[in-house]
C-alpha positions in Angstrom: 85.9 88.3 82.3 82.8 90.8 83.0 83.5 94.5 82.9 82.9 94.8 86.7 85.6 92.1 87.5 88.0 93.7 84.9 87.5 97.1 86.7 88.1 95.5 90.3 91.2 94.1 89.1 92.5 97.0 87.8 91.9 98.7 91.2 93.4 95.8 93.2 96.5 95.6 90.9 96.6 99.5 91.1 96.9 99.3 95.0 99.6 96.6 95.2 101.6 98.8 92.8 101.2 102.0 95.3 101.8 99.6 98.2 104.9 98.8 96.2 105.9 102.1 95.3 105.9 101.6 91.7 105.6 104.6 89.6 103.0 104.9 87.2 105.6 105.8 84.5 107.3 102.1 85.1 108.4 100.5 82.1 110.6 98.0 83.0 109.3 94.4 82.4 111.4 92.6 85.4 109.4 94.8 88.1 106.3 94.7 86.2 106.3 90.8 86.0 104.9 90.4 89.6 101.4 92.4 88.3 101.3 90.3 85.3 101.5 86.9 87.4 99.0 87.9 89.8 96.7 89.0 87.2 97.2 85.6 85.4 96.5 84.0 88.7 93.3 85.8 89.6 92.2 86.0 85.9 93.6 82.8 84.2 94.6 85.2 81.3 97.3 84.4 79.0 100.4 86.2 78.9 99.7 88.9 76.4 95.8 89.9 78.1 97.8 90.1 81.4 100.3 92.2 80.7 97.7 94.3 78.6 95.8 94.6 81.6 99.2 95.5 83.5 99.4 98.5 80.9 95.9 99.5 81.7 96.4 99.6 85.4 99.6 102.0 85.0 97.2 104.2 82.4 94.4 104.1 85.1 97.0 105.3 87.6 98.2 108.0 85.5 94.8 109.2 84.7 93.9 108.9 88.7 97.0 111.5 89.3 96.1 113.6 86.9 95.1 116.8 88.0 91.0 116.8 87.0 88.4 114.7 86.0 87.5 110.8 86.5 90.0 108.4 85.2 87.4 106.4 84.3 85.9 108.8 81.8 88.9 110.6 81.2 90.1 107.2 79.8 87.7 107.4 77.0 90.3 110.2 75.6 92.8 107.6 75.1 91.2 104.5 73.9 91.5 102.9 77.7 89.4 99.6 77.9 88.1 100.5 81.2 84.8 102.0 81.9 
């Protein structure tokens, strides 16, 4: 998957989570299963890679909700995979 598609998927899943009222601090694997399944369907990823993308989406949302800066730029500080 190229970087552009990867970033679009993060945005899509982020919007789904917001719509569903999922906190960016959510850690319950049962609640996150829906998003992992969606990523697997959209991107044809295995369980591990899809779960990584779910957690990157949560990190993206957390950074986006922080008080300052662009989350895509701030992600570099945390070693996040999106750019």
